[in-house]
N, C-alpha and C positions, 0 to 999 in steps of 0.2 A: 845511664844514670836515672834511677827511679825518683819521681817526685811524690810518690805515695807517702813518704815521710811527712809531707806538708799537708796532706789531707787529714784534717782534724775535726771537721764538722760535717753534719748531714747535708747542709747546703752545698758545700764543695762537691761532695759525692754526687748529689742529684744533678747539679749543673754541669758537672763533668760529663755525665751521661747524656745531657741535652746538647752539649757542644761537640762531642766527638763525631756525631753523624754529619756535622758541617765541614769536617776536616778536608775530605776529598774535594768537595766543591770549591772551598776557599783556596786550596793549594793549586787547583787546576786553572784558576784565573790569575794567579800571581804574576806570571811572566807577561801576560797581556796588559795587566794593570801597570806594570813597571815600564814596559817598552812604549806603551802609548800614553803614558802619564794619565791613565784613566782612573777615575774615582770608582771604588768598589761598591757601587750602589746596591747590587744584588746581595752582597755580604752584609751590608749595614741593614738592609730591609729584613734579611733573614733573622738578624739579632733582635730587631724590633718585634718581629712576628712571634718569637718564642718568649717575649717578655723580658729579655735581658736588660733593656734600658730602664726598667723599673726597679732594678735590684738595689740601688743605693738610695732610693727614696725610703725614708723611715716608715715603719709599719703603721704608725698613727696617721700617716697621710695616704695609706693604701699600697705602699711598696713593700719590699722585703727586708729593708734595713740591714743589709749585709755589712760585715766589718771590713776594715781596710785589708786585713789578712786574707779574707775570702775574696775580696775584689782583686788583689794583685795575683792571686792564684789563677783566677779565671782569665784575667787580662794576659797573663803569661801564656796560657793555653791558646787563646785566640791569636796572639801575636806569633806563636810558633807556626800557626797555619798561614797567616798573612800579616806582615808587619804594618802595612798601611791601614788595614782594617783595625788592627789592635790599637794603634796610636790614635786613630780618629775617634773610635767609640770610647776610648779611655778618657778623652777630654770631657765628653758628656757625663760619664759616670762620676768623674771627680768633681765637676762643677756642681752637679745636683747634690752630691753628698755633702760638700762643704756648705752650700746654701742652707741646708736644713740642720746640719749639725751645729752650726754657729748662729743659726737664726738671723741671717744677714738682712732679711727683709721683714716688713711688718707681717703679722700673722695672716691677715686677709689676703695679702699678695702670695704668701707661701701656699695657702689653701687653694687659691685659684690656679697657680702654676702647677701644683701637684696634679690637678685634674688634667692639665695639658700633658704632663709627663706620662700619666696613666693611659692617655689616648695616643701615645706614640710620638710626642714632641721630642725634638733633639736640640740641645743647646750647647753653646760654647762661649767662652770669654774671648773677645778679640780686642786686645789692648795695645799690641805693638804698633809702632809706626816707624817708617824709614828714618825720620829725623831724630826720633827720641830713642830708638832701639827698644830693648826689653824693658817693660814697666818695672821689673824688679830692681832696676838700677836707679829708679826714682825720677826719670825724666817727666817733664810736664807734657801732656798730649797736645798736639796741634789741633786736634778735632775740638770744635767749639759747640757749646749748647747755649742758646739764647732764648729767654722767655718772650713769647709773642702771643697775644690774645689767649692767654691761659694755657698755652701749649709750649713745649720745648721744641725748638727748631735746631736740628743738629746737622753739621756739615764737617766733612773731613774724609781722610783716606786711611784705612787700617790695613796692616800687613798680617800675614800668617793666619788667615781665617780658615783654619783646618776644618775639614768636613763641610766646606761651604755649600756644595750642591744639595746636601741632605738636611742642613740646619733648618729648623722652623723658627727658632728664636736665637737672638744674638745679644750678648751682654757687652756693651762697648763703653770705654772710658772717654770722657770729654771734659774740657776745662769749662767750668761753670763760672762765668765772669762775675755775676752778681753775688756769688758766694765765695769767690776767689779760692775755690777748692776743686778737686777732681771728683766728678760725679760718674756713677755707673748707671747706664740706662738699659732697660730691657726693651728690645726692638723686635717687632715681627719681621721675619725675613722678607715677607711679601709686601711690606709697607712701601708706599709711594716714595721714590727717591733712593731706594736701596738697590744697589746693583753689584755684581761680582765682576771684577776685571780679571779675566783668566790669564794670569801671567806667572803661574807657578812653574818655573823652568829651572829645576835643580837636578842633581844626579842622585839624590837620596830621598827616600820616602816620596817617590814621585806620584803615588796614588792618593795622597792625603788631600789633594786639591786645596792646598793652603794659599789660595789666591788673595789678591787685595780686595778689600770690602770698601766700596765707595758710597758715601752718604752725602746726598745733595738735598739740602733743605728738608730733611726728614722730620716730619711732625710727629711727636709722641705726646701722650697724655701726661699731665703733671705728675700723677702717681707712678709713672714709669721711671722716674728718677728713684731708683731702688736702693742705692748706696751712696754714701759720701766718704771718700778716702782722705785721711789726714797724712798718710805717708805711703811708701812702697808696700804693696801687698806681700812681697817676699819676706817682710820682717816678721810675719805671723807664722805660727806653727800650724801646718796643714798636712796631715798624714795622707790625705787623698791624692796628693801630688805624686805619691809612689807608683801611680799607674804608669808614669813615664819610665822609670828603670825596669818595671815589670815587663814592659813591651820589649825592651832591648834584651832582656834576659831570655824572653821567649824566642827571639830571633837567634840568639846565640845557641840555644838548645837545638833549634832546627839545624843550624850549621854543624853542630857536634854530631847529631844523629846521622846527617848525610855523610859526614866524613868517616864515621865508624862503619856505616853500612858499606861505603866504598871500599874501605880497607879490608873488609871480610869477603868482598866479592871480586875485587880486581886481582886477577892472577896473570901477570905477564909470563911469557914463555921462558924467561930467564930464571923463574922460580918454580919450585915444585909445590905450588899452592898459592894462597892469597898473600898480599903484602902485609896483612895483619900479623904475620909471624916475624916480621923484621923488628929488631930492637929499636931502631930510630922511629919507626911508625908507632910502636907501642909507647915510646916516650912521649910523642906528641899527643896521643890519646890520653895518657895519664895526666899530662900537663893541662890539657883542655878540661878534664874533669875536676882537677884541683881548682881551677879558676871558676868553674861553674858552682862548685860546692861553696867556695869562699863567698862568691857574690850572692848566691841564693840564701845561705844561712844569715848573712848580715842583713839582707833586705827583709827577710821574714822576721828576724829578731826585732828589728826597728818597728815593723808593722805591728807586731804583737805588743810591744811596749806602748805604742800609740793607742791601741785598742783597750789597754788596761788603764782606766781612768786614774788609778792611784799612781801609775808610773808616768803617765803622759806629761805632767808638769816637770819631770826631771829631764825631758828631752831638750837639747839645745841645738846642736849642729848635726845630729845624727841623720836627719832626713836628707840634708844636702850631701853628707858623706855616703849614704846609701846610693844615691844617684851617681855620685862620682865613682864609687867602687864598681857598681854594676856596669855602667856605661864603658868604662875603660877595660874591664874584664871582658865584656862582650866584644870589643874591638880586638883584643888579644886572642880570644877564642876563635873568632872567624879567621883571623890571620893564620893561626896554627892549622885550622881545618884546611885552608887553601894550600899551605905548605905540604900538608899530608897528601892532598889530592893531586897537586902539581899543576901543570899548565892547563889541564882540562878545566880547572876552576875559573879560568879567565874566559871561557867560552860563554857567549851571551845566552846559550841554552842552559847553562849551568846555574843553579840557584845561588851558589856560593858568592858569585860576583855581585849579585843583588844584595845578599846579606851583608857583604863587605861594605857596600855603599850605604845601606840603610842604617847600620849600627853607628856609623860616623855622624849621622844626624843627631844622635843623642848628645853629642858634645855641645850642641847649640840649643838644646832645650834647657829651660831653667831648672835649678840654679846652675850657672856656669861654674866650671872647675875653679877658675881664679877666685870667684867670690867665696866658694866653699872653703878653699885653702886659706884665704885671707881671714875669714871669720874664725877659723880654728886657731890661727896664729894670734889674733887679737884676744880671743878668749884665754889662751894660755898665758899671754903676757899680762893681761888684766888680773888673772888669778894670782900670779906671783906678786904683782904690785900691791894687791889688796890683802895679801896674807899677813 
């Protein structure tokens, strides 16, 4: 299934040419990354070196100012090479893009941080905690920030610090007692009192190094309180979060490609030729491509609507639905690919079993399916009531 239908800009074409040479190296590390739960440092550094991490920084700040549609296309490509690499770098791309699109900070801070990004800085938001769960559900963080001698002193433990070994900067949420609100603080990863508790022990996306982040009396300057939140961040429309479904779509594409190649090459002696001639195998391939097309077209149509500033205000629940459709389609695609390949797909040396585990991680990235479905139902009911 060709993705050339979705190559519509010069930027996509140029960056596709830059990314393709990385494919073999990224894929060659994937098994080791998964089996050893090893962070793909070389992959991430390769992306920094070619300037990939500057792409979502707007042009007026020295970046390339790519669109959401361009971002998800490139994220899908990287994730088809290696899922952990794609998801990890996607968080940086999305965080940077949202910061500057929405001007979430004061201009002086945006200018200063843009220089950091241009020099290779990597950033992620780390807001989850074991006691509160996902911040999109509105829980108050247990992490606290207290003003002392003109500085903020921050203590607490954060979960799911994706890309923790490579981050240079971290955006964390904390309860600011004197303001009785949730504050977002920009913290240097090397600041005194910041440590990583290496406890990422899961069966999916093992290479993302989404360890716990421990903050012990970390002192930050007053101006590093960069945002004040009045409610859950998940309530706002943010098209850059589409890097998440783009990652799982890329993994699904990799599973599809493996299965089709297997079908055209595997020739048991009970057949006079490869298994691709069998009707049941062809049915599975056809069903896989239907799911891929459905997921890809919906994802890209939502991204294009977001990129169009005249259509963006019309978006309501489409971003959440895009993530729901793509993630669940990806799970189904990998499942069908494994049915096609058979018991070989369960071998640890076979990438399909890794794809199978990795796409399930998408169910637990925000927004969760139950919230998406609930919001759709509430919108439908409200529409009827108000008609």
